[in-house]
C-alpha positions as CSV (number, residue, x, y, z in Angstrom):
1,M,121.2,112.5,115.3
2,A,124.1,110.0,115.6
3,N,126.5,110.8,117.7
4,I,128.8,107.7,117.3
5,A,131.1,107.4,114.1
6,S,130.1,104.3,112.8
7,A,126.3,105.3,113.2
8,R,127.2,108.9,111.5
9,K,128.1,106.7,108.5
10,R,125.5,104.3,108.7
11,A,122.8,106.9,108.3
12,R,124.9,108.2,105.7
13,Q,124.6,104.7,103.4
14,D,120.6,104.3,104.5
15,V,120.1,107.6,102.8
16,A,122.0,106.2,99.4
17,R,120.4,102.7,100.0
18,N,117.3,104.1,100.7
19,A,117.3,106.1,97.3
20,H,119.0,103.2,95.3
21,N,116.1,100.8,96.6
22,R,113.4,103.3,96.2
23,S,114.4,103.9,92.0
24,L,114.4,100.3,91.7
25,R,111.0,99.7,92.9
26,S,109.6,102.5,91.1
27,R,111.4,101.0,88.1
28,M,109.0,97.2,89.1
29,R,106.3,99.7,89.7
30,T,106.7,101.2,85.8
31,A,107.3,97.7,84.5
32,I,103.9,96.2,86.1
33,K,102.1,99.2,85.2
34,S,102.9,98.8,81.5
35,V,101.7,95.1,81.7
36,R,98.6,95.9,83.3
37,K,97.9,98.9,80.5
38,S,98.5,96.6,77.5
39,I,95.9,94.1,79.0
40,E,93.6,96.9,79.4
41,A,94.0,97.5,75.7
42,G,93.2,93.8,75.2
43,D,96.6,93.4,72.7
44,K,97.6,89.8,74.3
45,E,101.1,89.9,71.8
46,A,101.8,92.9,73.3
47,A,101.2,92.0,77.2
48,T,102.6,88.7,76.8
49,K,106.1,90.6,75.9
50,S,105.8,93.5,78.2
51,L,105.2,90.5,80.7
52,Q,108.4,88.5,80.0
53,S,110.6,91.8,80.7
54,A,108.4,92.9,83.7
55,Q,109.7,89.1,84.7
56,S,112.7,89.8,84.6
57,I,112.4,93.4,86.4
58,I,110.8,91.5,89.6
59,D,112.9,89.1,89.5
60,R,116.5,91.1,89.6
61,I,114.8,93.4,92.3
62,A,113.9,89.9,94.3
63,D,117.2,88.6,94.1
64,K,118.5,92.3,95.9
65,K,115.9,91.8,98.5
66,V,114.3,95.2,97.5
67,V,110.9,92.8,97.9
68,H,109.9,89.6,99.1
69,K,110.5,86.7,97.0
70,N,106.7,86.0,97.3
71,A,106.0,89.2,96.7
72,A,107.7,89.2,93.6
73,S,106.1,85.9,92.6
74,R,102.7,86.8,93.7
75,Y,102.9,90.0,91.5
76,K,104.2,88.0,88.2
77,S,101.6,85.0,89.0
78,R,98.9,87.5,88.8
79,L,99.8,89.1,85.5
80,A,100.6,86.1,83.8
81,A,96.6,84.7,85.2
82,A,95.2,88.1,84.0
83,I,97.0,87.8,80.4
84,K,95.6,83.8,80.4
85,A,92.1,85.5,80.9
86,M,92.3,87.2,78.1
87,A,89.9,86.2,75.0
């Protein structure tokens, strides 16, 4: 455990920040799953609509540096490619 007051405060802040980042990352993963689910269902219109909302969520989380911007771009690209590949 930290002995210096500033280190104790930093540890407290890290716990709160970690919980917040975890919830953001979970929201992003849920958005990605919803797109994948509509792709598997074969509903291109619903997949396109959910991709738009997922892209917004992914971009916001990448701006906050919870996930790297290249990883966010990769998620969006793969989802878009999967929708484009639908018949």
